C-alpha positions, 0 to 999 in steps of 0.5 A: 367164830373160834373154832379149836380142837386138834390137828390129825395126820401125820407127820409133813415135815414143815414142823407144828403149823397147819394151812387153809385156805378157802374152798377153790383158792391154793395154799398162802404159806403166809396164812397157817395156825400152830398147833401146840405140843399136843397138837391143840389149835386154835384159829378165829375167823371175823364172821364179817369177813368171811362174809362179805369175802362170801366163804364157803368153806374153808381147808385145811393141811398139812403142807401147802403146796396140796392140790387140795381138788384131788379126790383122796389130797390129805385135806380136810373142810369146815363147811364155815358158811353152813354154820354161821348161817345156823340158827343153832349157832345165830342163838349163841353169843358167841360162836365157838366151835370144835372140830378137829382137823382129821386131815390124815382121813380124806388121804386115799385109804390102802387099807384093803377090804375084807368079805366077812362071808368067807371071815366069819360074822356075814349075817350080822351086815345090813342096817339094824336100830340101837337105842340108847337111852333116849337116844334111837341110832340107825345104824349100818354094819357094812361087808368092811367092818365099817361102823356107822350110825345117825343119831334122831335127836341132836345132842348140843354139840350137833356132832349127829353119826358116829363111824367106826368099826364093828367086830364078831367073836366068842357071842358077841357083837362089839362096835367101837367108834372113833369119829363123831361127826356132823357132816353139813358144817363139815365138823368132826370129833375125835372120841373112843367109845366101844357099845357091846352086845352079847349076841345069841342065834335061834337058826338064821334070828339074831337077838342081842342082851345088853345091860347098855341099852337094845338093838335089833337087826330090820 
């Protein structure tokens, strides 16, 4: 099994190393992978060893001294056990899984919560259905401008969740996606794409127009 992708995070002062360990165990400073100047990494994992040692989840960190059990620790988890037993990957000649190690995303956020009711856009908070091509997405727009969507079809990379932000300005509703993920497998890929809809208001009723697809508030 090969995991590959990019290493997210911060300058830990540890150089270009990312440490990994089985969940529940402390990091060993001798167990690490090296990422290059573009923060690209690759890690080969013997499936037999993972199965023999009953390793379900691998934890990654830029700091080998971090306590991975603490809430908000700067770590990233990949559920290798779920990947190995999945029929999706069993059918392949070799298991190669792309996942960016978004270590910084698990840290406690210091970003202040916003209240859209006072800043404008409160009427957009809620659930939506978006159809792009032959894919239907169930969307939640939250009061802190968080965007989250789940896809009804599994793409080849198995990334069925999108997360990002939303904004409204000048009759334009915009969704900006930063991460695509599969929470069962614990894999994520950084991305950047934008959905844009023109908004029409008829009293309290909202309608949306875009060449990209269809959007409906539920």
